[in-house]
N, C-alpha and C positions, 0 to 999 in steps of 0.2 A: 573365528580369526578380530582380533581386534589390530586396527590400525593409530602410531599417535601419526603427531605433525607437529612437529618441530614451533617453536616462534621463530626462529634462524629459516625451514622453508618459508614460509607462510609472507608470502610481499608484499615490505609499507606500501601502504594507498599514499602520492602526495596531500598535503593536506588543503592544496585548490579542490586535489576530487572531492576528497568528502566532502567537505563543506555545496561541492556542486550535488553528489549525489543524499546527501544530510537534504537538503533544501528539495526536495521529489517531494514528501509527506504533504509539504506548504502548495507547493502548486495543486496536490487533493482536495487539502484543506480549501484555497481556494475557490476551484473549481464547487467543492460540497456547498461554501459560506451562501456563491451566488445559484444557486441550486442550475447550476448550468450543464448536462450531462455532453451536450455536448466535448465542452472542455475535458471532462473528468474519462472519456471515452476517450480524449486524442494521448490523455497520461499511457494508454499503451499501446505496443502494438500493434499491427495492424490485425493478424493473428495471434495477440494476446489474451490471455484468460484470467476470470474473477473469478473463484471459485472463496466462497462465504457457509456455514451449516445451511445445509437446505438446497444449494445456488449451484450451480455452475453455468458460466459464458462468455463464449469462443465469439472473436472476434471487435472490434470495434460498435458494429451495425449493432448486435444481441448487446452490447455493457448498455451501447447510448438507449437504448428502447430498452433496457433492465430499470435504468436507472430515472428514465421520464418518467414514470413508470409506480416508481419510489418519491422521486420527486411530491407528486401527485397524488402519492397515498400515504403507506407508513412512517417515510423520512420527511413529509411536509413540516416545514418551522425549522428541521434539525440541521444542528451541525456537528463535525467531527476533529477531533485531539490527535493529533500522533505523533510521539516520538521516541526518535530512533535508538535503537535498544547495541545496535550492533553492524558491522556492513564488514562481507565479508568477499574477495576478493576469489571470483571465480574460474578468470581466466583473460583471458584482453579484450576488455569493452564488454567485460560481463561478472556482475557483484549480484549478492545478494545481497537487502538488509532485512537487521528487524527492530519491529517498532510494537510500543504498546502505545493503547488507544483506546478508540473509542467512540460511540454516537451521542452526542447529546442533546437531551428533548430543551425545547423551546423553555429559555431563562434558565437551566440550567447552568455552570457554570466549572462543576466536575463531573464524571463520565459518573453514572453508580456504579457497581459492581456489575448487575443485570447486565449491560450495556458493554462491560466492560473486552475491550480483546487484546489480544500477542495477533500481526500480523508478521509474515515473511514475502519480498517483497521480492524476485528476478530484476533486475534491472541492464535490458543489454542498453550500449550504446547504439541507438536507430535513425542516420539524415544527421548526425552533432545532436542530436538530446537523447538525454536518459530518459528511456519508456521502460514502464510492463509490460514484460514475455508473460509474468505470473503471479497475480494476484491473492492470497489467501491465506482468509485469518479465524481464526474460531477465537473464543468465551476464551476470557484469561485465568481466571477462575473457575476451580469447580462448579457443577449446580447440584446444587443440596435437595 
């Protein structure tokens, strides 16, 4: 079974709303740059999910604890980057945001092929703020 969606059936997102949604990756980049696990966890809804290769964390507490350990361990001194590729409306107060980016090792200016990712962000309007209901990433390039 195939389904076709025409451009006319996809609601246009107003420019101001597009900018608001596209700013969410910047909030994540800032939280990561500060190695602020609490700020990172606040990007998620109370029961939000963080999914990465080999990782599944649900809820702000689990996400905060995971990031605290990460900032003290494998993510120490790192930064991240993320650029929106596409925004797809899902319904009232919900969108899918697709990004490309990755983790930058200390001193790096560009994401290495090994650290490059594509990510899916399911954002919902929560108490007047766009928050992640689900964040999932996977490697950008095939593993060789």
